N, C-alpha and C positions, 0 to 999 in steps of 0.2 A: 623259210617256208614252214608254215604250220601244217601238221598232219591231223586229219579228222577221221576217226574210225567210227562209222555209224553202227548202231545196234544191229542193223541188217547185215552188215559185213562181219561183225563179231560172231554172229551165229554161223556164218560160213566157215570162219577160222576154226571154230570148235569142232567141226566135222573132221578136220585134218589133224587135230592135236595128238591123237594116238599114233598115227602113222608118221607124223612129222613133229616131234616134240619141240624142235627149234624154229618152227614156222614163224612165230612172232618176231624173233630176233632176225631171221633172214629177211622178212618183209620190211621191218624197220630199217635194216641196213640198206636195202634197195631203195626205199622211199626217201631216206635221208640223202642219198646221192643221186636222186632223180634229176635227169636232164632231158627235157622234151626233145631236144635235137638228136638224141641218141635212141629214141624210142619210136614205136610205130603209132602214128596218129590215125585214129579210126573215125574221127569226126566229133563235133560238139565238145571240143576240148577234152576228149577222152583218148587215152593212150594205152596201148597194150604193152606190158612189160614182161620180161622173162626173169624169173627169180631162181637163182641157184639154191638148192636145198642142201644145207650142211648135214642133213640126215641121209643123203644118198651119195653114192660114189660116182655120180654122173655130173656133167657140166650143166649149163643153163638149158641146153636143148632137151634134156630129159627131166627137167624139174617142174616148177610151178609156173603158171601164167596168171597175170592179174590185169584187170582193167582199172585204170586210175583216172579220176576226174581232176583236171587242173582248173581251179577257179581263180583266175588271175586277179580279178578285182579285189579279192580278199587275201591274196597270196596263200591260198589254201590248196592242199592236196588231199584228195579223198579216195581211197580204194573203193571200187564199186563191186567187183566180183573177183573171185579167185578159184582156180581149179588146177588139178594135177594133169599134166600133159598126157600121161599114159591112160588116164580115165576118160578124157574128153579131148577131142581134136580142136574144137573151136566153140564159139558161142554165136547163136543166131542173132540177127539184128533185133528181133522182137524180144529175145531174152535180155539182151544188153540194155534195151530201152526200159524194160521192167526194173532191172537192178539199178540203172541210172536214176530213174524216177524215185525209187525207194530211198536212195542215198541223198539226192538233192532235196527231197521232202524233209528229211531229218536235218540237213544242213540249214535250210531256211527256217525251220521251226526253232532251231537252236539260236540262230542269228537274231530272230525277232523277239526272243524271250530275254 
């Protein structure tokens, strides 16, 4: 499975780099072992995943959350949005659609170029 990090998503990651220096490693570890059967499906081939932060002494429940788009046709996995559970409880459907549209726009632009 190929992992695609959009520029939109990379900007989100930058916001967390000071608080979570190992966020990229933790995210890569989780996406490399992604199994849709073990995650929460929220629609449109989007899954909500829990990411254990190696920078915290908490388990997955107190860590990070991310929404991941699984583009099966291209065997592609693209993180859409990431947040820290203690800062934000969840993401509204409207916010999720915004981030999903930004991500898929970049994916299709890259695929057609």
